[in-house]
C-alpha positions as CSV (number, residue, x, y, z in Angstrom):
1,M,129.8,-87.4,113.0
2,T,130.2,-90.1,110.4
3,T,127.5,-90.5,107.5
4,A,126.2,-93.8,109.5
5,Q,125.9,-91.8,112.6
6,V,123.9,-89.0,111.0
7,L,121.6,-91.6,109.4
8,L,120.9,-93.3,112.4
9,V,120.2,-90.1,114.4
10,L,117.8,-89.0,111.5
11,V,115.9,-92.6,112.0
12,I,115.8,-92.2,115.8
13,I,114.4,-88.4,115.3
14,F,111.8,-89.6,112.9
15,A,110.6,-92.7,115.0
16,T,110.3,-90.7,118.5
17,S,108.5,-87.8,116.8
18,V,105.8,-90.1,115.6
19,V,105.5,-91.5,119.3
20,Q,105.6,-87.7,120.4
21,S,102.9,-87.0,118.3
22,V,100.6,-89.9,119.2
23,A,101.2,-89.7,123.0
24,G,102.1,-86.3,123.7
25,F,105.5,-87.2,125.2
26,G,108.2,-89.7,124.7
27,F,110.6,-87.8,122.4
28,A,113.6,-87.0,124.6
29,L,112.7,-90.3,126.8
30,L,113.2,-92.4,124.0
31,A,115.8,-90.4,121.7
32,V,118.4,-89.7,124.3
33,P,118.8,-93.3,125.3
34,L,118.8,-94.6,121.7
35,M,121.1,-91.8,120.5
36,V,123.9,-92.4,123.3
37,V,124.3,-95.7,121.6
38,V,125.4,-93.9,118.4
39,I,126.7,-90.6,119.8
40,D,128.0,-89.1,123.2
41,L,125.6,-88.1,125.8
42,Q,126.2,-84.5,125.7
43,S,125.7,-84.2,122.0
44,A,122.5,-86.2,122.4
45,V,121.2,-84.3,125.0
46,I,121.6,-80.9,122.8
47,I,120.4,-82.4,119.9
48,S,117.4,-83.7,121.6
49,S,116.7,-80.2,123.2
50,F,116.9,-78.2,119.9
51,V,114.6,-80.6,118.0
52,G,112.3,-81.5,120.8
53,T,111.6,-77.9,121.4
54,L,110.8,-77.2,117.8
55,S,108.6,-80.1,117.8
56,N,106.9,-78.8,120.8
57,L,106.2,-75.5,119.2
58,L,104.4,-77.1,116.3
59,Q,102.4,-79.4,118.4
60,S,101.6,-76.7,121.0
61,W,99.9,-74.6,118.3
62,Q,97.7,-77.5,117.1
63,L,96.7,-78.4,120.5
64,R,96.6,-75.0,122.1
65,R,92.7,-75.0,122.8
66,N,93.1,-78.1,125.3
67,I,95.8,-76.7,127.5
68,N,95.2,-76.8,131.3
69,R,96.8,-73.3,132.1
70,S,97.0,-73.4,135.8
71,M,98.8,-76.8,135.8
72,T,101.2,-75.5,132.9
73,K,102.0,-72.3,135.1
74,R,102.9,-74.6,138.1
75,F,105.0,-76.8,136.1
76,L,107.0,-74.2,134.4
77,L,107.8,-72.1,137.6
78,A,108.8,-75.4,139.2
79,T,111.1,-76.3,136.4
80,V,112.8,-73.1,136.9
81,V,113.5,-73.8,140.3
82,G,115.0,-77.6,139.8
83,S,117.0,-76.6,136.4
84,P,120.1,-74.9,138.0
85,V,120.6,-78.2,140.2
86,G,120.1,-80.0,136.9
87,L,122.9,-78.1,135.0
88,L,125.4,-78.8,137.7
89,L,124.6,-82.5,137.5
90,F,125.0,-82.3,133.7
91,V,128.5,-80.7,134.0
92,Y,129.8,-82.6,137.0
93,A,128.1,-86.0,137.7
94,N,128.8,-89.2,136.7
95,Q,126.4,-89.7,133.6
96,S,126.3,-93.6,133.9
97,A,124.9,-93.2,137.5
98,L,122.4,-90.4,136.5
99,K,120.8,-92.6,133.9
100,I,120.6,-95.6,136.4
101,V,118.9,-93.5,138.8
102,L,116.7,-91.8,136.3
103,G,115.8,-95.2,134.6
104,V,114.7,-97.1,138.1
105,S,112.7,-94.1,139.3
106,I,110.7,-94.3,136.0
107,L,110.2,-98.0,136.6
108,F,109.1,-97.5,139.9
109,G,106.6,-94.9,138.5
110,V,105.3,-97.3,135.9
111,Y,104.7,-99.8,138.5
112,V,102.7,-97.3,140.6
113,L,100.6,-96.2,137.8
114,S,99.9,-99.9,136.7
115,R,98.6,-100.6,140.2
116,G,95.8,-97.9,139.6
117,L,97.1,-94.8,141.4
118,E,94.7,-91.9,141.6
119,L,95.5,-88.6,143.0
120,Q,92.7,-86.3,141.3
121,H,92.2,-84.8,144.8
122,V,95.7,-84.3,145.9
123,S,96.4,-80.3,146.3
124,S,98.8,-78.7,143.9
125,W,101.9,-79.5,146.0
126,L,102.5,-82.7,144.1
127,D,102.5,-80.5,140.7
128,W,105.1,-78.4,142.6
129,I,107.3,-81.5,143.6
130,M,107.4,-83.2,140.3
131,G,107.9,-79.9,138.3
132,V,110.9,-79.4,140.2
133,L,112.1,-82.8,139.7
134,S,111.3,-82.1,136.0
135,G,113.4,-79.1,136.0
136,V,116.5,-81.2,137.5
137,L,115.9,-83.9,134.8
138,L,115.7,-81.4,132.0
139,M,119.2,-79.9,132.5
140,A,120.9,-83.2,133.6
141,T,119.5,-85.4,130.9
142,S,117.0,-83.9,128.5
143,T,114.6,-86.2,129.9
144,N,112.0,-84.1,131.9
145,G,108.8,-86.0,130.9
146,P,108.6,-88.6,133.5
147,P,107.5,-86.8,136.5
148,L,104.9,-84.6,134.9
149,V,103.5,-87.7,133.0
150,F,103.3,-89.4,136.4
151,V,101.3,-86.5,137.6
152,L,98.8,-86.3,134.8
153,Q,98.3,-89.8,134.6
154,A,97.7,-90.3,138.2
155,R,95.2,-87.2,138.1
156,K,93.3,-89.2,135.1
157,I,93.7,-86.2,132.8
158,D,92.0,-86.8,129.5
159,P,94.5,-87.7,126.7
160,S,93.7,-84.4,124.6
161,T,94.5,-82.2,127.6
162,F,97.3,-84.6,128.4
163,R,99.1,-83.9,125.2
164,A,98.4,-80.3,125.0
165,T,99.7,-79.4,128.3
166,L,102.7,-81.5,128.3
167,N,103.7,-79.8,124.8
168,M,103.2,-76.5,126.1
169,V,105.6,-77.1,129.2
170,F,108.1,-79.0,127.0
171,L,108.0,-75.8,124.7
172,V,108.8,-73.2,127.4
173,S,111.2,-75.5,129.4
174,G,112.9,-76.6,126.4
175,A,113.7,-73.0,125.3
176,F,114.6,-72.3,128.6
177,G,117.0,-75.2,129.1
178,L,118.7,-74.4,125.7
179,V,119.4,-70.8,127.0
180,M,121.0,-72.4,130.1
181,F,123.1,-74.8,127.9
182,G,124.0,-71.8,125.9
183,L,125.1,-69.7,128.9
184,A,127.2,-72.5,130.2
185,G,129.2,-73.2,127.0
186,E,127.8,-76.4,126.5
187,V,126.2,-75.8,122.9
188,F,128.6,-76.6,119.8
189,Q,128.5,-75.7,116.1
190,S,128.4,-79.6,115.4
191,D,125.2,-80.4,117.4
192,V,123.4,-77.4,116.3
193,N,124.1,-78.6,112.6
194,M,122.8,-82.0,113.5
195,A,119.9,-80.8,115.1
196,A,119.1,-78.5,111.6
197,I,119.6,-81.6,109.4
198,S,117.2,-83.7,111.6
199,V,114.2,-81.2,111.4
200,P,112.7,-82.6,108.1
201,A,112.6,-86.1,109.8
202,M,111.1,-84.7,112.9
203,V,108.4,-82.7,110.6
204,I,107.5,-86.0,108.8
205,G,107.2,-87.9,111.9
206,I,105.0,-85.4,113.8
207,S,102.5,-85.3,110.6
208,L,102.4,-89.4,110.7
209,G,101.7,-89.2,114.3
210,G,98.9,-86.8,113.8
211,V,97.0,-89.2,111.4
212,L,97.7,-92.3,113.8
213,R,96.3,-90.5,117.0
214,K,93.0,-90.3,115.7
215,Y,92.8,-94.0,116.1
216,V,93.9,-94.1,119.7
217,Q,91.1,-94.4,122.4
218,Q,91.7,-93.7,126.2
219,D,92.2,-97.1,127.2
220,L,94.9,-97.8,124.6
221,F,96.3,-94.3,125.2
222,K,97.0,-95.7,128.7
223,K,98.8,-98.8,127.8
224,I,100.9,-96.7,125.4
225,V,102.0,-94.4,128.0
226,L,102.9,-97.1,130.4
227,V,104.6,-99.0,127.4
228,L,106.5,-95.9,126.7
229,L,107.8,-95.3,130.3
230,T,108.7,-98.7,130.6
231,V,110.9,-98.5,127.4
232,G,112.5,-95.3,128.5
233,G,113.3,-96.7,132.0
234,V,114.7,-99.9,130.8
235,S,116.8,-98.0,128.2
236,S,118.1,-95.6,130.7
237,V,119.3,-98.3,133.2
238,L,120.8,-100.3,130.2
239,G,122.8,-97.1,129.0
240,G,123.8,-96.4,132.4
241,L,125.0,-100.0,133.1
242,L,126.8,-100.2,129.6
243,G,128.1,-96.6,129.3
C-alpha cells in the first residue's frame, strides 16, 4: 500500500468514525464504499471490520445503560444464522453485483422510511428476518447496519437506545465476523497492520463525534439517518457499476 493510499484510508476512518459516534451507525456503510476507491474490496472489508469492532467496543461501554437487550439478543442470534451464507458470497460471488444489490436495497429502505413507515406493533419476526439479512451482509460486504437501522427507525426507537443497541450488536457481530474471516483464511497481515495504524484516527473521530452528538435532537437525528443511508446506498451502487 502506497503512502497516498495509507493517508486516504486514515482520512476515511477519521471521517466515518465521527459519523458513527454521532448517529450510532454509518462506519462500515460509508467507509467500505469510500475505501474501495483506494484499495480492493477484500482489504476494505477486513480493515473496516477490525477498526469498526474496536470502535463499537469503546462506544458500547459508553452507552451501555441504554441498550435494548431483548432486541440485541434477537439480532445477534439471527446474525449467526445468516453469516455462513454471507461468507460464501464474500468468497465466491461477484462483488460488483453484490454492491449494486446492497445499494438498491438500502435506497428502497430509505424511500419506505421517508414515507413515514411505523412498525412499533409488529411482532419480533421482523427483528429475526432483518437480523439474518444483517448477518449475510456482515460477511459479504462488512455493511450489516442497514437492515437493523431500518427496523429501529421503523419502530421509532429513541436516539439513545438506537445508538446503544446498534453499537452492542455491531461489537459482537463484528468480533464474530473477524473469527469467521480468520478461519476462512481471508485475514492478511497487511490488512491487520493498516487497521492498527488507523486506530488513532478512529479514536479522535469518536471523541469529536461525542461532542457533536450533544447538539443533535430527534428530528435532526432522523434526517441524519436518512441522509447517511442514502449516501451509503448511492455509493454502493456506484461502486458496483464502476468496479
